[in-house]
C-alpha positions as CSV (number, residue, x, y, z in Angstrom):
1,X,183.2,-213.9,-26.3
2,X,183.1,-211.6,-29.2
3,X,182.6,-214.4,-31.7
4,X,180.1,-216.0,-29.6
5,X,178.2,-213.1,-29.3
6,X,178.4,-212.8,-33.3
7,X,177.2,-215.9,-33.7
8,X,174.3,-215.7,-31.3
9,X,173.1,-212.4,-33.7
10,X,173.4,-214.4,-36.7
11,X,171.5,-217.6,-35.2
12,X,168.4,-214.7,-33.5
13,X,168.7,-212.8,-37.2
14,X,167.8,-216.3,-39.1
15,X,165.3,-218.0,-36.4
16,X,163.4,-214.4,-36.5
17,X,161.0,-213.4,-39.1
18,X,161.5,-210.1,-40.7
19,X,160.9,-207.3,-39.7
20,X,161.6,-208.0,-36.2
21,X,164.8,-208.2,-34.9
22,X,166.2,-210.0,-31.5
23,X,166.6,-206.5,-29.7
24,X,162.7,-205.7,-30.4
25,X,162.0,-208.9,-28.2
26,X,164.5,-208.0,-25.7
27,X,163.0,-204.6,-24.8
28,X,159.8,-206.1,-25.1
29,X,161.0,-208.7,-22.2
30,X,163.0,-205.7,-19.9
31,X,159.1,-203.6,-20.3
32,X,157.1,-206.8,-19.3
33,X,159.5,-207.9,-16.9
34,X,161.2,-204.4,-15.3
35,X,157.8,-202.2,-15.3
36,X,157.6,-199.2,-16.5
37,X,161.2,-197.7,-17.8
38,X,162.5,-194.2,-19.0
39,X,164.6,-194.5,-22.0
40,X,167.5,-193.9,-20.5
41,X,166.8,-196.6,-17.7
42,X,166.2,-198.8,-20.8
43,X,169.7,-198.1,-22.2
44,X,171.2,-199.0,-18.9
45,X,169.3,-201.8,-18.3
46,X,169.7,-203.0,-21.8
47,X,173.7,-202.6,-22.1
48,X,173.0,-200.0,-25.1
49,X,173.9,-196.7,-26.0
50,X,171.3,-194.1,-25.9
51,X,171.1,-193.1,-29.5
52,X,170.3,-196.9,-30.2
53,X,167.7,-197.2,-27.5
54,X,166.1,-193.8,-28.8
55,X,165.9,-195.7,-32.6
56,X,164.8,-198.9,-31.4
57,X,161.8,-197.1,-29.3
58,X,160.9,-195.1,-31.8
59,X,160.7,-198.1,-34.4
60,X,158.8,-199.9,-31.3
61,X,156.3,-196.7,-31.1
62,X,155.7,-196.3,-34.7
63,X,154.6,-200.6,-34.9
64,X,152.3,-199.9,-31.9
65,X,154.2,-202.3,-30.0
66,X,155.3,-199.6,-26.9
67,X,153.7,-196.7,-26.1
68,X,155.3,-193.6,-23.8
69,X,152.9,-192.7,-21.2
70,X,153.3,-190.8,-17.8
71,X,155.3,-192.7,-15.2
72,X,152.8,-193.8,-12.2
73,X,155.5,-192.9,-9.8
74,X,157.3,-189.8,-11.0
75,X,154.4,-187.4,-13.2
76,X,157.3,-185.3,-14.0
77,X,158.7,-188.1,-16.6
78,X,158.1,-190.5,-19.1
79,X,157.9,-193.9,-18.9
80,X,157.4,-196.9,-21.8
81,X,154.9,-199.4,-21.5
82,X,154.4,-202.8,-23.6
83,X,151.2,-202.3,-25.3
84,X,148.6,-205.6,-26.1
85,X,150.2,-206.1,-29.5
86,X,153.7,-205.8,-28.2
87,X,152.9,-208.4,-25.6
88,X,151.1,-211.0,-28.1
89,X,154.1,-210.5,-30.5
90,X,156.1,-211.4,-27.8
91,X,154.2,-214.4,-27.1
92,X,153.9,-215.5,-30.5
93,X,158.3,-215.1,-31.4
94,X,158.7,-217.1,-28.3
95,X,159.2,-220.8,-30.3
96,X,161.7,-218.2,-32.7
97,X,163.6,-217.5,-29.7
98,X,163.7,-221.1,-28.5
99,X,165.0,-222.6,-32.0
100,X,167.9,-219.3,-32.3
101,X,168.7,-221.0,-28.7
102,X,168.8,-224.6,-30.1
103,X,171.1,-223.8,-33.0
104,X,173.8,-221.5,-31.4
105,X,174.1,-224.6,-28.4
106,X,174.1,-227.7,-31.0
107,X,177.1,-228.2,-31.0
108,X,176.9,-228.8,-26.9
109,X,176.0,-231.5,-24.6
110,X,172.6,-230.8,-22.4
111,X,175.4,-230.5,-19.6
112,X,177.3,-228.5,-21.4
113,X,174.8,-225.9,-22.0
114,X,173.6,-226.0,-18.4
115,X,177.4,-225.3,-17.5
116,X,177.7,-222.4,-20.2
117,X,174.8,-220.8,-18.6
118,X,176.0,-220.9,-14.9
119,X,179.5,-219.6,-15.7
120,X,178.1,-217.1,-17.7
121,X,175.2,-216.0,-15.1
122,X,178.3,-216.2,-12.5
123,X,180.5,-213.7,-15.1
124,X,177.5,-211.2,-15.2
125,X,176.2,-211.5,-11.2
126,X,177.4,-208.6,-9.7
127,X,176.1,-206.1,-12.4
128,X,174.3,-203.5,-11.3
129,X,171.8,-204.2,-13.3
130,X,169.8,-207.8,-12.8
131,X,169.2,-210.1,-15.6
132,X,166.1,-210.3,-17.2
133,X,164.0,-212.9,-15.3
134,X,162.1,-214.2,-18.8
135,X,165.4,-214.5,-20.4
136,X,167.9,-215.6,-17.3
137,X,167.8,-219.0,-19.1
138,X,168.4,-218.3,-22.7
139,X,172.2,-218.8,-23.7
140,X,172.1,-216.3,-26.5
141,X,170.9,-213.2,-24.1
142,X,173.7,-215.0,-21.6
143,X,176.2,-214.4,-24.0
144,X,175.2,-211.3,-24.7
145,X,175.2,-209.4,-21.4
146,X,178.5,-210.8,-20.6
147,X,180.0,-210.1,-24.1
148,X,178.5,-206.4,-23.0
149,X,180.2,-206.2,-19.8
150,X,183.6,-207.5,-20.8
151,X,183.8,-205.1,-23.6
152,X,182.8,-202.2,-21.3
153,X,185.6,-203.4,-18.8
154,X,188.2,-203.8,-22.4
155,X,187.3,-200.2,-23.5
156,X,188.5,-198.7,-19.9
157,X,191.0,-200.8,-20.0
158,X,192.2,-199.8,-23.4
159,X,191.0,-196.4,-23.2
160,X,194.4,-194.9,-21.5
161,X,196.2,-196.5,-24.6
162,X,194.4,-195.0,-26.9
163,X,192.8,-198.2,-28.4
164,X,189.6,-199.9,-28.5
165,X,189.1,-203.6,-27.8
166,X,188.7,-204.1,-32.6
167,X,192.1,-202.6,-32.0
168,X,193.4,-205.6,-29.7
169,X,191.9,-208.1,-31.3
170,X,193.3,-207.1,-34.6
171,X,197.1,-206.5,-33.2
172,X,196.8,-210.0,-31.2
173,X,195.9,-211.4,-34.7
174,X,198.6,-210.0,-36.6
175,X,201.2,-210.5,-34.3
176,X,200.8,-214.2,-34.8
177,X,199.4,-214.3,-38.6
178,X,201.4,-211.7,-40.1
179,X,201.6,-210.9,-43.0
180,X,198.4,-211.4,-43.2
181,X,196.0,-209.9,-46.1
182,X,192.6,-207.8,-44.6
183,X,190.0,-210.5,-45.7
184,X,191.8,-213.3,-43.8
185,X,191.9,-210.9,-40.6
186,X,188.3,-210.3,-41.6
187,X,188.0,-214.2,-41.4
188,X,189.7,-214.4,-38.0
189,X,187.8,-211.5,-36.0
190,X,184.3,-213.2,-37.7
191,X,183.4,-210.3,-39.2
192,X,183.1,-209.2,-43.0
193,X,186.0,-208.0,-45.6
194,X,184.4,-204.6,-46.1
195,X,183.7,-204.3,-42.1
196,X,187.6,-204.8,-40.9
197,X,188.3,-201.9,-43.6
198,X,188.1,-199.3,-41.4
199,X,189.7,-200.0,-38.4
200,X,192.8,-201.3,-40.6
201,X,192.4,-197.3,-41.7
202,X,192.9,-196.5,-38.5
203,X,195.2,-198.7,-37.0
204,X,197.7,-197.6,-39.9
205,X,197.0,-193.9,-39.2
206,X,197.8,-194.4,-35.9
207,X,201.0,-195.4,-37.1
208,X,199.7,-199.6,-35.5
209,X,200.7,-201.5,-39.0
210,X,201.7,-201.0,-42.1
211,X,200.2,-202.2,-45.3
212,X,201.9,-202.7,-48.6
213,X,201.6,-204.9,-51.6
214,X,201.7,-208.7,-51.9
215,X,204.4,-209.5,-54.3
216,X,202.6,-212.8,-55.4
217,X,199.2,-210.7,-56.0
218,X,199.4,-206.8,-56.9
219,X,195.5,-206.8,-55.8
220,X,196.1,-207.6,-52.2
221,X,197.7,-206.1,-49.1
222,X,199.7,-207.8,-46.4
223,X,199.6,-206.3,-43.0
224,X,202.2,-206.1,-40.6
225,X,202.8,-204.8,-36.9
226,X,204.8,-201.8,-36.8
227,X,207.1,-201.8,-34.3
228,X,205.0,-198.8,-32.4
229,X,202.0,-201.3,-32.9
230,X,204.2,-204.0,-31.0
231,X,204.9,-201.9,-28.7
232,X,201.4,-200.7,-28.2
233,X,200.0,-204.1,-28.0
234,X,202.6,-205.6,-25.4
235,X,201.1,-202.6,-23.3
236,X,197.5,-203.7,-24.0
237,X,198.2,-207.3,-23.4
238,X,198.9,-206.0,-19.9
239,X,195.8,-204.8,-19.4
240,X,194.0,-207.7,-20.8
241,X,195.8,-210.0,-18.0
242,X,194.6,-207.5,-15.5
243,X,191.0,-208.4,-16.9
244,X,191.8,-212.3,-17.0
245,X,192.4,-212.0,-13.4
246,X,189.1,-210.5,-12.5
247,X,187.5,-213.3,-14.3
248,X,189.6,-215.8,-13.0
249,X,188.9,-214.3,-9.3
250,X,184.9,-214.8,-10.2
251,X,184.8,-218.0,-11.8
252,X,187.9,-219.7,-10.7
253,X,191.1,-220.7,-12.8
254,X,189.3,-224.0,-13.8
255,X,186.2,-222.2,-14.4
256,X,187.8,-219.6,-16.5
257,X,189.3,-222.2,-18.9
258,X,185.9,-224.4,-18.7
259,X,184.3,-221.2,-20.2
260,X,186.9,-220.4,-22.8
261,X,186.4,-224.1,-23.7
262,X,182.3,-224.3,-23.9
263,X,182.6,-220.7,-26.0
264,X,185.5,-222.4,-28.0
265,X,182.9,-225.2,-28.8
266,X,179.9,-222.7,-29.3
267,X,181.9,-221.0,-32.5
268,X,183.6,-224.3,-33.2
269,X,187.1,-222.9,-32.4
270,X,189.5,-225.7,-30.9
271,X,189.0,-226.5,-27.9
272,X,191.3,-224.5,-25.6
273,X,192.4,-222.0,-27.8
274,X,193.4,-218.7,-25.6
275,X,191.7,-216.2,-28.0
276,X,188.5,-216.2,-25.9
C-alpha cells in the first residue's frame, strides 16, 4: 500500500503543473465539498498532521486560493473558504487529475480499476471522516486515504514495540535480502538512497541492524539484522498479522488477496507478492 501511495504521488507530481501540488487540489476539494472547515477539522479530514496543514493553508492563502472568515455557525472561530480563484483553479486542473489517475492505473484493465476502487472504498468505509465526494472515484485519492488509514493503524500497533512502520518495512526486507546494501534497501522500499540513511542510522543506534564494510567493495556497506533486530521483527510480525486479520474481516480473505494482487500490478510488482 505504501508503494502504491508513493507511485500515486509521483503520477500526480508529473501531471499537475508547477507551482501546484496534488495536496493543494485536495484541500480545495475538501473545502468545496465539505463546507467551511477550521484548520483542525481540515487536519482530521485530510488525515494530515496539523503542522503540515498550517503550511499548506498559509501557502494557499498567500496565493489567494483560500481565505479565513468568521465561521457562520460559530462566530467565535475562523473557518477556511475557497476563493473564486481557488475554485477556478480546481476546475482548470481537473484534466490534470484525470491524467494522473490514468497514469497510475494504466497497468489495470477497466474491470480491475473498478474493482480496486471498490475494495479501497470498502477498506476506508468505516472511517470517522467520509470520503470527499468529488474525489471518491479517483484511484489516487482512494490509495492515499487507505494508506493513511493503514499507516495510522500500523503506528498504533508498533508503538509499544518502539518501532515505526518504516522500521518494520526495512527489517522485513533485510530478513530476506541480507546482507543488503543501503542502495538495494532503498530500491526495495521505493525511496531514494539518501532518504533511507536516517532510519538506517536509527535502527543501527537501536541495535537492530549491523552495518559492515562490503568485502568486495570497500566504499559500500552491508546491512544485516542483529539478534535483537530479529526478535523485534518477530514481535512486529505478530502485530502485523493482527492488522491483516482486520483487513480480511473487512474485505474477506479473497478480497484481501485480490487487493494485494491489484496493488502489485499497480506498482509493477509480481502478482500475489506478500509485501503489501
